[in-house]
C-alpha positions as CSV (number, residue, x, y, z in Angstrom):
1,M,2.1,-15.3,3.7
2,G,1.0,-17.9,0.8
3,I,2.1,-15.8,-1.7
4,I,5.8,-15.4,-0.2
5,R,6.2,-18.9,0.3
6,K,4.6,-19.9,-3.6
7,A,7.7,-16.7,-4.7
8,L,10.4,-18.6,-2.5
9,I,9.6,-22.5,-3.4
10,A,9.6,-20.6,-7.2
11,L,13.3,-19.2,-6.8
12,L,14.1,-22.4,-5.4
13,V,13.1,-24.4,-8.3
14,L,15.1,-21.8,-10.3
15,V,18.5,-22.1,-8.5
16,V,18.0,-26.0,-9.1
17,I,17.2,-25.8,-12.4
18,A,20.3,-23.8,-12.8
19,A,22.4,-25.6,-10.2
20,A,21.9,-28.9,-13.0
21,A,22.5,-26.6,-15.9
22,I,26.0,-25.8,-15.1
23,W,26.6,-29.4,-13.6
24,W,25.6,-30.9,-17.3
25,M,27.9,-28.1,-18.9
26,L,30.9,-28.6,-16.7
27,R,30.1,-32.4,-16.9
28,G,29.4,-32.2,-20.7
29,S,29.6,-35.1,-23.2
30,P,32.8,-36.3,-23.5
31,A,33.9,-37.0,-26.8
32,Q,34.2,-40.9,-27.7
33,H,36.5,-40.6,-30.8
34,S,39.7,-39.5,-31.3
35,L,40.9,-35.9,-33.0
36,A,42.6,-38.2,-35.1
37,E,39.3,-39.9,-36.1
38,L,38.3,-36.7,-36.8
39,S,40.6,-35.1,-39.1
40,G,42.0,-35.6,-43.0
41,L,40.8,-36.0,-46.0
42,R,37.7,-38.7,-44.9
43,P,37.0,-37.8,-41.3
44,L,34.3,-39.5,-39.4
45,L,30.9,-38.0,-39.3
46,V,29.1,-39.2,-36.4
47,E,25.1,-39.2,-35.4
48,A,24.6,-35.5,-34.4
49,N,23.6,-35.1,-30.7
50,A,21.7,-31.6,-30.6
51,Q,22.7,-30.2,-27.1
52,T,20.3,-27.3,-25.6
53,I,22.6,-26.7,-23.2
54,P,26.1,-27.7,-24.5
55,T,28.8,-29.2,-23.5
56,L,31.6,-26.7,-21.9
57,G,35.4,-27.3,-21.9
58,T,37.3,-24.4,-21.3
59,A,40.9,-23.2,-20.1
60,K,41.3,-20.1,-17.2
61,P,44.3,-18.3,-18.5
62,L,47.6,-18.9,-16.5
63,P,50.1,-16.4,-17.9
64,W,54.0,-17.7,-19.4
65,K,56.8,-17.5,-16.8
66,A,59.9,-15.5,-17.4
67,G,61.7,-17.7,-19.8
68,E,58.5,-19.9,-20.7
69,T,57.2,-20.8,-24.5
70,P,55.3,-22.8,-26.4
71,V,57.2,-26.7,-27.1
72,A,58.2,-26.3,-30.5
73,A,58.4,-29.6,-33.0
74,A,62.4,-31.5,-32.6
75,G,64.6,-29.0,-35.2
76,L,62.8,-25.7,-34.6
77,A,63.7,-23.0,-32.4
78,I,61.1,-20.9,-30.5
79,K,61.0,-17.1,-28.8
80,A,59.2,-14.5,-28.1
81,F,59.5,-12.0,-30.5
82,A,57.5,-9.8,-28.7
83,T,55.6,-9.0,-25.5
84,G,53.5,-6.9,-23.6
85,L,50.4,-6.9,-26.2
86,D,47.0,-6.9,-25.3
87,H,45.0,-9.5,-27.0
88,P,46.7,-9.6,-30.3
89,R,45.0,-10.9,-32.7
90,N,45.8,-10.7,-36.6
91,V,49.9,-10.4,-37.3
92,V,51.1,-9.1,-40.8
93,T,54.2,-8.7,-42.2
94,L,55.1,-5.3,-44.4
95,P,57.4,-5.4,-47.0
96,N,60.4,-3.6,-45.2
97,G,60.0,-6.4,-42.5
98,D,58.0,-4.6,-40.1
99,V,55.2,-6.7,-38.4
100,L,51.6,-5.1,-37.6
101,V,49.6,-6.7,-35.1
102,S,46.1,-5.6,-34.5
103,E,44.8,-5.7,-30.9
104,A,41.4,-6.4,-29.7
105,S,39.1,-8.6,-26.8
106,G,35.5,-8.0,-29.1
107,P,32.6,-6.1,-28.4
108,P,30.7,-7.2,-25.3
109,S,28.6,-10.4,-26.5
110,K,24.9,-10.1,-26.9
111,A,23.6,-13.2,-27.3
112,S,20.4,-13.7,-25.4
113,G,19.3,-17.1,-23.6
114,V,20.7,-20.2,-22.7
115,T,23.2,-19.3,-25.7
116,G,23.6,-15.9,-24.5
117,F,24.6,-17.1,-20.6
118,V,26.4,-19.7,-22.2
119,M,28.8,-17.1,-24.4
120,K,28.7,-14.5,-21.5
121,L,30.2,-17.0,-19.4
122,L,32.9,-18.3,-21.7
123,L,33.9,-15.1,-22.2
124,K,34.9,-14.3,-18.5
125,R,36.4,-17.7,-17.6
126,V,38.7,-17.6,-20.7
127,G,39.4,-13.9,-20.0
128,S,37.9,-12.5,-23.0
129,E,35.4,-10.2,-21.8
130,V,37.8,-7.2,-20.9
131,P,37.6,-4.0,-22.6
132,S,38.6,-4.3,-26.3
133,A,42.7,-2.0,-26.8
134,N,41.2,-1.3,-30.4
135,R,44.5,-0.2,-32.3
136,I,47.3,-1.6,-34.5
137,A,50.8,-2.2,-33.0
138,L,54.0,-1.5,-35.2
139,L,57.2,-4.2,-34.2
140,R,60.5,-3.9,-35.3
141,D,63.7,-5.8,-35.6
142,A,66.3,-3.5,-36.4
143,D,69.3,-5.6,-35.3
144,G,68.1,-8.8,-37.0
145,D,68.1,-10.9,-33.3
146,G,64.6,-12.0,-33.7
147,V,63.8,-9.6,-31.0
148,A,61.3,-6.9,-32.2
149,E,62.8,-3.9,-29.8
150,V,60.7,-1.0,-31.2
151,H,57.0,-1.6,-30.7
152,T,54.8,1.2,-30.7
153,T,50.8,2.1,-31.1
154,L,50.7,3.2,-35.0
155,I,47.2,3.7,-35.3
156,G,44.6,3.4,-32.1
157,G,40.6,4.4,-31.9
158,L,39.3,1.4,-33.8
159,N,36.6,-0.5,-33.7
160,N,37.5,-4.1,-32.6
161,P,40.2,-4.5,-35.7
162,F,41.6,-7.7,-36.9
163,G,42.1,-7.9,-40.9
164,L,45.1,-6.1,-41.8
165,A,46.6,-5.4,-45.4
166,W,48.8,-2.7,-46.7
167,S,49.4,-1.4,-50.5
168,K,50.8,1.1,-52.7
169,G,50.6,3.3,-49.7
170,T,47.3,2.3,-48.0
171,L,47.0,0.5,-45.1
172,Y,43.5,-1.3,-45.3
173,I,41.9,-2.6,-41.6
174,A,39.6,-4.7,-41.3
175,N,36.8,-3.1,-37.8
176,T,33.8,-5.4,-36.8
177,D,31.9,-3.1,-38.8
178,G,33.9,-2.4,-42.0
179,V,36.3,-2.1,-43.8
180,V,38.8,1.0,-43.4
181,S,41.4,2.6,-44.8
182,V,44.3,5.1,-43.9
183,P,47.3,6.4,-46.2
184,Y,50.8,4.8,-44.7
185,T,54.1,5.3,-46.0
186,L,56.3,2.1,-44.8
187,G,58.7,3.1,-42.2
188,A,56.5,5.5,-40.4
189,T,55.7,4.7,-36.7
190,T,52.7,6.4,-36.3
191,I,49.5,7.1,-37.9
192,S,47.9,10.7,-37.9
193,A,45.3,10.5,-40.3
194,A,42.0,9.3,-40.0
195,P,40.4,6.2,-41.3
196,T,38.5,6.5,-44.3
197,K,35.3,4.0,-45.1
198,V,36.0,1.4,-47.3
199,V,32.7,-0.8,-47.4
200,G,30.8,-1.6,-44.4
201,L,30.0,-4.9,-43.1
202,P,27.3,-6.7,-40.3
203,P,28.5,-5.7,-36.8
204,A,29.2,-7.8,-34.3
205,G,27.4,-11.0,-34.1
206,R,28.6,-14.4,-32.5
207,H,31.7,-14.3,-34.9
208,W,32.9,-10.7,-35.0
209,V,36.3,-10.9,-36.5
210,K,37.0,-9.8,-40.2
211,N,40.1,-10.9,-41.8
212,L,41.4,-9.5,-45.2
213,L,43.3,-10.7,-48.3
214,L,44.8,-9.0,-50.9
215,S,44.6,-10.2,-54.6
216,P,48.2,-11.6,-55.7
217,D,48.3,-8.3,-58.4
218,E,46.5,-6.2,-55.4
219,T,43.6,-5.3,-57.2
220,K,41.2,-6.8,-55.3
221,L,40.6,-7.5,-50.9
222,Y,39.0,-10.7,-50.1
223,I,37.2,-10.0,-46.6
224,T,35.6,-12.9,-44.5
225,V,32.7,-12.3,-42.5
226,G,31.7,-14.9,-39.7
227,S,28.0,-15.7,-39.2
228,G,26.2,-14.2,-36.5
229,S,25.0,-17.2,-34.7
230,D,25.7,-21.0,-34.9
231,H,23.0,-22.6,-37.0
232,A,21.0,-19.6,-37.7
233,E,19.1,-20.1,-34.6
234,N,18.1,-16.8,-34.7
235,G,16.7,-16.8,-38.7
236,I,17.9,-16.6,-42.0
237,A,17.2,-13.1,-42.5
238,S,19.4,-12.4,-39.7
239,E,22.6,-13.8,-41.1
240,K,22.0,-11.5,-44.5
241,G,25.7,-11.1,-45.6
242,R,27.4,-13.3,-43.5
243,A,29.1,-16.6,-43.3
244,A,30.8,-15.5,-46.7
245,I,33.8,-14.2,-48.3
246,W,33.8,-11.4,-50.0
247,E,35.3,-9.7,-53.3
248,Y,36.2,-5.8,-53.0
249,S,37.4,-4.5,-56.4
250,I,39.6,-1.3,-55.1
251,A,39.7,0.6,-58.4
252,D,35.7,0.1,-59.4
253,K,34.9,0.0,-55.3
254,Q,32.6,-3.3,-56.1
255,M,32.2,-5.5,-53.9
256,R,30.3,-9.6,-54.8
257,Q,29.6,-12.5,-52.6
258,F,32.9,-14.7,-53.7
259,A,31.7,-17.6,-52.0
260,G,28.8,-18.9,-49.7
261,G,27.8,-21.8,-47.1
262,L,31.2,-20.9,-44.5
263,R,29.8,-20.3,-41.0
264,N,33.0,-19.0,-39.7
265,P,36.0,-18.6,-42.5
266,N,39.4,-17.1,-40.7
267,G,42.8,-17.4,-42.1
268,M,43.3,-17.0,-46.2
269,A,46.2,-17.8,-47.9
270,W,46.9,-17.8,-51.8
271,N,48.1,-21.9,-52.4
272,T,51.4,-21.5,-53.7
273,A,51.3,-24.2,-56.2
274,S,48.0,-23.9,-57.6
275,G,47.5,-20.6,-56.8
276,E,44.1,-21.0,-55.3
277,L,42.2,-19.2,-52.2
278,W,42.2,-21.8,-49.3
279,T,40.9,-20.9,-45.9
280,V,40.3,-22.4,-42.7
281,V,36.6,-22.5,-41.4
282,N,34.9,-23.1,-37.8
283,E,31.7,-25.1,-38.2
284,R,29.3,-25.3,-36.0
285,D,28.5,-26.1,-31.8
286,Q,26.2,-27.9,-29.6
287,L,25.7,-31.0,-31.7
288,G,28.3,-33.3,-29.4
289,S,32.3,-33.5,-28.7
290,D,32.8,-34.8,-32.0
291,L,30.7,-33.1,-34.4
292,V,31.9,-31.3,-36.7
293,P,35.1,-31.0,-37.6
294,D,36.5,-28.0,-38.6
295,Y,38.3,-27.7,-41.8
296,L,40.6,-26.5,-44.1
297,T,39.4,-25.9,-48.4
298,N,39.9,-24.2,-51.4
299,V,37.1,-21.4,-52.3
300,P,36.4,-21.2,-55.8
301,L,34.3,-18.1,-57.4
302,G,30.9,-19.1,-56.1
303,A,31.2,-22.0,-54.3
304,N,28.7,-22.9,-51.3
305,Y,29.8,-25.5,-48.2
306,G,26.4,-25.5,-47.5
307,W,26.2,-23.5,-43.2
308,P,23.4,-23.7,-42.2
309,W,21.1,-26.1,-43.7
310,V,24.0,-28.8,-44.1
311,Y,27.7,-29.9,-43.5
312,Y,30.0,-31.7,-45.1
313,K,28.0,-31.6,-48.7
314,T,25.6,-34.8,-47.4
315,V,24.5,-34.2,-43.9
316,I,21.3,-31.6,-42.9
317,D,21.4,-30.5,-39.9
318,W,17.8,-30.8,-39.2
319,R,18.3,-27.9,-36.1
320,V,18.0,-25.5,-39.0
321,K,14.1,-23.7,-39.3
322,D,14.1,-21.8,-42.1
323,P,13.6,-23.7,-45.2
324,I,16.2,-25.2,-47.2
325,P,16.1,-23.5,-50.9
326,A,15.6,-25.5,-53.8
327,D,18.4,-27.6,-55.5
328,F,20.7,-26.3,-52.1
329,M,22.1,-30.0,-52.2
330,D,22.9,-29.7,-55.6
331,Y,25.4,-27.6,-55.7
332,I,26.9,-28.0,-51.9
333,R,30.8,-28.5,-52.3
334,K,32.5,-31.0,-49.7
335,P,35.3,-29.6,-47.8
336,E,39.0,-30.6,-48.6
337,Y,40.5,-31.6,-45.1
338,A,39.1,-31.7,-41.8
339,L,40.9,-30.4,-38.9
340,G,39.3,-32.1,-36.3
341,A,36.0,-31.2,-34.3
342,H,35.8,-27.7,-32.1
343,V,39.4,-27.2,-32.8
344,A,38.7,-23.3,-34.0
345,A,41.5,-23.2,-36.8
346,L,42.6,-19.2,-36.8
347,G,45.4,-19.0,-38.6
348,L,46.4,-20.3,-42.3
349,A,50.0,-19.6,-44.4
350,F,51.3,-22.1,-46.7
351,N,54.7,-23.2,-46.7
352,H,57.3,-21.8,-49.3
353,P,61.2,-21.6,-50.5
354,G,62.4,-19.3,-48.6
355,S,61.0,-20.2,-45.6
356,Q,62.9,-21.1,-42.2
357,L,61.0,-24.2,-42.2
358,V,61.0,-25.1,-45.7
359,A,61.9,-28.9,-44.3
360,F,58.4,-29.4,-43.9
361,G,57.7,-29.4,-47.4
362,D,54.6,-28.4,-49.5
363,G,51.4,-27.9,-47.2
364,A,49.9,-25.4,-44.8
365,F,50.4,-24.0,-41.1
366,I,47.2,-23.8,-39.0
367,A,47.3,-22.0,-35.6
368,R,44.2,-23.5,-34.3
369,H,42.8,-21.4,-31.3
370,G,41.3,-24.1,-29.1
371,S,37.6,-25.9,-28.0
372,W,35.0,-24.3,-25.6
373,N,32.6,-27.0,-26.9
374,R,34.5,-30.1,-26.5
375,K,35.9,-32.4,-23.7
376,P,38.6,-33.2,-23.7
377,L,40.1,-30.0,-25.2
378,S,41.0,-29.8,-28.9
379,G,43.2,-27.3,-30.6
380,Y,45.6,-25.1,-28.8
381,D,48.4,-25.9,-31.1
382,V,50.1,-24.6,-34.6
383,V,49.8,-28.1,-37.1
384,F,51.1,-28.8,-40.6
385,V,49.2,-30.0,-43.2
386,K,50.8,-32.0,-46.1
387,F,50.2,-31.1,-49.5
388,D,51.5,-33.0,-52.9
389,K,52.8,-31.2,-55.5
390,N,49.7,-29.7,-57.5
391,G,48.8,-27.8,-54.1
392,N,46.1,-31.0,-52.7
393,P,46.0,-32.3,-49.2
394,L,47.5,-35.5,-48.7
395,A,46.0,-38.3,-47.0
396,D,48.1,-38.0,-44.0
397,K,47.0,-36.4,-40.5
398,P,47.7,-33.0,-39.6
399,V,51.8,-33.1,-37.7
400,T,52.1,-31.1,-34.5
401,V,54.2,-28.0,-34.8
402,L,53.5,-26.0,-31.6
403,S,52.1,-27.4,-28.5
404,G,52.1,-26.5,-24.8
405,F,49.6,-23.7,-24.6
406,L,47.6,-25.7,-22.4
407,T,48.3,-27.3,-18.7
408,A,48.8,-31.1,-18.7
409,D,45.5,-31.5,-17.2
410,Q,44.1,-29.1,-19.3
411,K,42.7,-26.9,-17.0
412,N,44.5,-23.5,-17.9
413,A,45.9,-22.5,-21.1
414,H,49.6,-20.1,-21.2
415,G,48.1,-18.8,-24.5
416,R,45.9,-19.6,-27.5
417,P,47.1,-19.2,-31.2
418,V,46.0,-17.1,-33.4
419,M,47.3,-15.9,-36.8
420,L,50.6,-16.9,-39.1
421,S,52.4,-14.5,-41.0
422,W,55.4,-15.1,-42.6
423,A,58.8,-12.5,-41.1
424,K,61.0,-11.2,-43.7
425,D,64.1,-13.6,-43.0
426,G,61.4,-16.9,-43.4
427,A,60.5,-17.5,-39.6
428,L,56.8,-17.9,-39.2
429,L,55.4,-15.3,-36.6
430,L,52.3,-16.5,-34.5
431,A,50.1,-14.1,-32.6
432,D,49.0,-15.3,-28.8
433,D,46.0,-13.5,-27.9
434,V,45.6,-14.9,-24.1
435,G,49.6,-14.8,-23.9
436,G,50.0,-11.5,-24.9
437,V,52.7,-12.2,-27.5
438,V,54.4,-12.9,-30.8
439,W,56.2,-15.7,-30.9
440,R,58.9,-16.6,-33.8
441,I,59.1,-20.1,-35.2
442,A,62.7,-20.8,-37.1
443,G,65.3,-23.0,-37.8
444,S,67.0,-24.2,-34.4
445,A,70.7,-22.6,-35.8
446,G,68.8,-18.9,-36.7
447,A,69.2,-20.6,-40.0
448,P,69.1,-18.1,-43.1
449,A,66.0,-18.1,-45.2
450,G,65.6,-21.4,-47.4
451,S,67.9,-23.4,-45.1
452,A,66.6,-26.9,-44.0
453,P,66.5,-27.8,-40.2
454,A,66.1,-31.5,-39.6
455,V,62.3,-31.7,-38.3
456,S,60.6,-34.3,-36.7
457,V,56.7,-34.4,-36.6
458,A,54.0,-36.8,-35.1
459,P,50.6,-36.9,-36.2
460,T,48.3,-35.0,-33.9
461,G,45.6,-37.4,-32.3
462,T,45.7,-41.3,-31.8
463,P,45.2,-43.8,-34.8
464,S,42.5,-46.0,-34.7
465,Q,40.2,-48.3,-37.0
466,P,39.2,-47.4,-39.9
467,A,35.9,-45.7,-39.6
468,P,32.3,-44.6,-41.3
469,I,32.9,-41.9,-43.5
470,A,30.8,-39.0,-45.4
471,P,30.9,-39.6,-49.5
472,R,33.3,-37.2,-51.2
């Protein structure tokens, strides 16, 4: 009887501990600063508040109603280009105007401990813990009305595909464990050939997606690989090949690390003014609702942005147990532009003269997937960052282009923005993985490419008094 009693007491203690942990995650540590303070060229970097039990803030999926859409900035029009997709992630426009969409929900989480418990709870709550479609869809708007009347499965049987790139009769697909290629002739609606391995990559992990971008001359592929953990808590050896952008030479079949220290790089694009490679990066979690701001930055060859030991050039993350490499601090770069804490920036597209959104001027459109480690929630929108004529971001705060993905009480999400692509007619396409939609953002009158709709945009967040900053 004594043994049974002790077992019951032990069970009760575990239940109380689990209940307290869940209560803490749901209550969390609310943000003390506006998103505007945590954005721009000189973001506020508050004192770190390391969390063993993270603040948890999520929104349950709530399907879009018939005719319901996100809210576009004044002067813009939005409608569904395609619906009925299964977790659409990436969207890429081919030279003939056809649009490819990767559909995947990600591999099952294998994380353990408190982090593993939280991630599994999170994935289930936001509707991501479901079987993955593992396919590429082809969408075609043959009559030019802004809605795809052709929707077919181009190729299936893939392994959590994300990145897509087409060049000279070959379609490149980034699965979670590597890049594959298949012959593909523009205009075809199916692919029967089996994929051929191009290069292997570290699979799954905390960040499973791998994105692709062709060089302007189409001789190289740039490949993003996110970290396998938050801050190398499983040891730096387990992060080999991760937290980096890789450069693959198509002709030579050789690959080298192009840049490192990037916790989770996602969208990539070529700066239309400078010709530089730029990316958006998701920074680390569990340091409080106000840390660490995700960012937009250029990516010179050989650059390192500090992960896991450092963020924003000078701030050391003391949670990292592995020793920092000698002279590491001497060559760390500071990100160019902060996008706010935990916004989960994914999609990136630079404005261009043929765009129907040309009135926004020089700069970049960024899709922010939305937070899980912040209260109140952040992201869940598309914003625009203004640049000067030389290809450098201005001091202005991000301006809202698309909102309305969250309900007013932040308890539900109709959708979550992922990747961006320019349609052939200059409209901007957005993949919405929770909503199962590809949205089309255009001039309010369906204006032809190159026209300039009158837009009215407002900064995100709430302006505040100047705050301490990290040195550039």
